[in-house]
C-alpha positions in Angstrom: 5.1 -48.3 -61.9 4.1 -52.0 -61.6 5.0 -53.8 -58.4 8.1 -56.0 -58.8 8.9 -59.3 -57.2 12.1 -61.4 -57.1 12.2 -63.9 -59.9 13.2 -66.5 -57.3 9.6 -66.2 -55.8 8.2 -68.0 -58.9 8.3 -71.8 -59.4 10.8 -72.7 -62.1 8.1 -74.0 -64.4 6.2 -70.7 -64.2 9.4 -68.7 -64.7 10.3 -70.8 -67.8 6.7 -70.2 -69.1 7.1 -66.5 -68.6 10.5 -66.5 -70.5 8.9 -68.4 -73.4 6.0 -66.0 -73.5 8.4 -63.0 -73.6 10.3 -64.5 -76.5 7.4 -66.1 -78.3 7.6 -63.6 -81.2 11.2 -62.7 -80.9 13.3 -62.3 -84.1 15.2 -65.5 -83.1 12.6 -67.6 -81.3 13.8 -69.0 -77.9 12.2 -71.5 -75.7 13.2 -72.9 -72.3 11.8 -75.7 -70.1 14.1 -77.9 -68.1 17.0 -76.0 -69.7 16.3 -73.0 -67.5 18.3 -74.4 -64.7 21.3 -74.9 -67.0 21.1 -71.3 -68.3 20.8 -69.9 -64.7 23.9 -71.9 -63.6 26.1 -71.2 -66.7 25.3 -67.5 -66.9 25.3 -66.9 -63.1 21.8 -65.5 -63.2 20.9 -64.4 -59.7 17.2 -65.0 -59.5 17.0 -63.2 -56.1 18.1 -60.0 -57.8 16.2 -60.6 -61.1 12.7 -59.0 -61.3 9.2 -60.0 -62.4 6.3 -57.7 -63.0 2.6 -58.8 -62.9 -0.3 -57.7 -65.1 -3.9 -58.8 -64.1 -2.4 -60.7 -61.2 -0.3 -62.9 -63.5 3.5 -62.8 -64.2 3.9 -60.8 -67.4 7.4 -59.3 -67.6 10.8 -60.2 -66.4 14.5 -59.2 -66.4 17.3 -61.6 -65.4 20.3 -60.2 -63.8 23.5 -62.2 -64.0 26.3 -61.4 -61.5 29.9 -62.4 -61.2 31.8 -60.7 -58.5 31.4 -57.0 -59.1 30.3 -57.5 -62.7 26.8 -57.9 -64.0 24.7 -58.1 -67.2 21.2 -58.6 -68.4 20.7 -62.4 -68.9 17.4 -62.0 -70.8 14.3 -59.8 -70.5 10.9 -59.8 -72.1 7.2 -59.0 -71.7 4.4 -61.3 -72.7 2.6 -60.0 -75.8 -0.7 -59.6 -74.0 0.9 -57.1 -71.5 3.1 -55.0 -73.7 3.0 -51.2 -73.8 2.1 -50.9 -70.2 5.5 -50.0 -68.8 6.4 -53.5 -67.6 9.6 -53.7 -69.6 10.9 -50.4 -68.2 9.9 -51.4 -64.7 11.8 -54.7 -64.6 14.8 -53.2 -66.3 15.0 -50.3 -63.8 14.6 -52.8 -61.1 17.6 -54.8 -62.0 19.6 -51.7 -63.0 19.1 -50.5 -59.4 20.9 -53.7 -58.3 23.6 -53.6 -61.0 24.3 -49.9 -61.5 27.9 -50.3 -60.3 28.5 -53.5 -62.3 30.2 -53.9 -65.7 28.4 -56.2 -68.2 30.2 -59.4 -69.3 29.0 -62.2 -71.4 31.8 -64.6 -72.3 33.9 -64.8 -69.2 35.7 -67.9 -68.1 32.9 -68.8 -65.7 30.4 -69.1 -68.6 32.7 -71.6 -70.3 33.4 -73.6 -67.2 29.7 -73.8 -66.3 28.2 -74.8 -69.6 25.4 -77.4 -69.3 26.1 -81.0 -70.3 23.9 -80.6 -73.3 26.0 -77.8 -74.8 28.2 -78.6 -77.8 31.6 -80.2 -77.0 34.5 -77.7 -76.6 37.7 -77.6 -78.7 40.8 -75.5 -78.1 42.6 -73.9 -81.1 46.1 -72.5 -80.8 48.3 -70.7 -83.3 51.4 -68.6 -82.9 50.1 -65.4 -81.3 46.7 -66.5 -80.2 44.2 -69.0 -79.0 40.5 -69.7 -79.1 37.8 -71.9 -77.5 35.0 -73.1 -79.8 31.9 -75.2 -79.4 31.4 -77.7 -82.2 28.2 -79.3 -83.5 27.9 -81.3 -86.7 26.4 -78.4 -88.6 27.9 -75.4 -86.8 30.8 -74.1 -84.8 30.4 -71.3 -82.3 33.3 -69.2 -81.1 33.2 -68.7 -77.3 36.5 -66.9 -76.7 39.3 -65.7 -78.9 42.4 -63.7 -78.0 44.8 -62.8 -80.7 46.2 -60.0 -82.9 44.9 -59.6 -86.5 47.0 -62.2 -88.3 46.6 -64.8 -85.6 42.9 -64.1 -85.3 42.5 -64.7 -89.1 44.3 -68.1 -88.7 42.1 -69.0 -85.7 38.8 -68.1 -87.5 39.9 -70.0 -90.6 40.7 -73.1 -88.4 37.3 -72.8 -86.6 35.4 -72.4 -89.9 37.0 -75.6 -91.2 35.3 -77.6 -88.4 31.7 -77.2 -89.6 29.7 -75.8 -92.5 28.6 -72.7 -90.5 30.5 -70.4 -88.1 28.7 -68.2 -85.5 30.2 -65.6 -83.2 27.9 -63.5 -81.1 28.7 -59.9 -80.0 32.1 -59.4 -81.6 33.1 -55.8 -80.9 33.6 -53.8 -84.1 37.1 -52.7 -83.0 38.2 -56.3 -82.2 41.0 -57.6 -84.4 38.8 -60.6 -85.1 36.1 -58.5 -86.6 38.4 -57.4 -89.4 39.5 -61.0 -89.8 35.9 -62.2 -90.1 35.2 -59.6 -92.8 38.4 -60.6 -94.7 37.2 -64.2 -94.7 33.8 -63.4 -96.1 31.9 -63.1 -92.8 29.1 -60.6 -92.3 26.9 -59.1 -89.6 23.4 -60.5 -89.9 22.1 -59.0 -86.7 23.4 -56.4 -84.3 22.4 -55.9 -80.7 21.6 -52.4 -79.6 23.2 -50.8 -76.6 20.7 -49.0 -74.3 21.5 -46.0 -72.2 19.4 -45.3 -69.1 18.6 -41.6 -68.8 18.4 -40.1 -65.3 14.8 -39.7 -64.1 
């Protein structure tokens, strides 16, 4: 297994460069520079518990661990293309899982909404009888951050959100969530699905 170091041991500019390399050929390209500090703050990424692996004496793989109380989740991971298929991805993931084994993943908690960077889209609250939602609105797109409602109220909230911009985006809606059925009823569709990974003992 490659030797791991804490992500906090790297200068922020080097860590941002590693992030960009890991996502350079990702399905949805991502790139961070000065925005790394905003992501770390908003998502509660704990750089001391996050891990970086080296290849040929250079940082080549990383996994960010975000922690809120007794809950945790992977706030991003990747391996630079030049260093793939050498076990770095597994090494950094096992490294942070050792820290987070007892923690429950969480992505859209109140803390993430409260700590959004100043450059994030303005927030708007939507309320109907039986439910409420928080959305971020840009000119061309509205993103649903939180929504709590039963089926009919969820449908009304999503319709209200969709009226705010030409496109509506909602990431990681559980398939059994009442809002998922409402999205389908209103013509929404899944265009990409994240995969849940299971760590086998060993």
